[in-house]
C-alpha positions in Angstrom: 38.8 -10.2 30.9 35.0 -9.6 31.1 35.8 -6.0 29.8 37.6 -7.2 27.0 35.2 -9.9 25.9 32.1 -7.1 26.3 34.3 -4.4 23.9 34.8 -7.2 21.5 30.8 -7.9 21.6 30.1 -4.2 21.2 32.7 -3.8 18.5 31.4 -6.8 16.5 27.7 -5.3 16.9 28.8 -1.8 15.9 30.5 -3.2 12.8 27.3 -4.9 11.5 25.6 -1.6 11.5 27.5 0.1 8.9 27.6 -3.0 6.6 26.3 -2.3 2.7 28.0 -1.0 -0.5 28.4 2.3 -2.0 26.0 1.4 -5.1 23.0 3.6 -5.5 19.8 2.9 -4.0 17.0 1.3 -6.2 14.0 3.9 -6.4 10.8 2.8 -7.4 8.1 4.6 -9.3 5.3 6.1 -7.1 2.3 4.5 -7.4 -0.7 7.1 -8.8 -4.2 6.3 -7.7 -6.8 7.9 -10.1 -9.8 9.4 -8.4 -13.3 8.9 -9.9 -14.5 12.2 -11.6 -18.0 12.0 -10.0 -19.8 10.6 -6.9 -22.9 9.4 -8.8 -20.9 6.9 -11.1 -21.5 3.9 -8.8 -25.4 4.5 -8.4 -26.6 4.5 -12.0 -26.9 1.0 -12.5 -28.6 0.1 -9.3 -31.1 2.9 -10.5 -31.7 1.3 -13.8 -32.5 -1.9 -12.3 -34.9 -0.7 -9.6 -36.7 1.1 -12.4 -36.9 -2.1 -14.4 -38.0 -4.0 -11.3 -40.8 -1.4 -10.7 -42.0 -1.5 -14.3 -42.3 -5.2 -14.0 -44.0 -5.2 -11.0 -46.4 -2.5 -12.3 -47.2 -4.3 -15.7 -48.5 -7.3 -13.4 
C-alpha cells in the first residue's frame, strides 16, 4: 500500500513538470545601453565652476 501511494505521489509530481501549452514563447527586445563617447564629459562643468569660484575669490 505504501508503494502505491508513493508511486501516485511521484506520478503527480512528475506530471506538473511538463505542464504548459504549445504556443510560441514571448521574446522581449534586448536592452541596448549606449556608452559615452569620452571620459571627460562629466568633468567640464565642475572645472568651469572651479574657475568661476577662483575668479570670484581673486577679485576680492
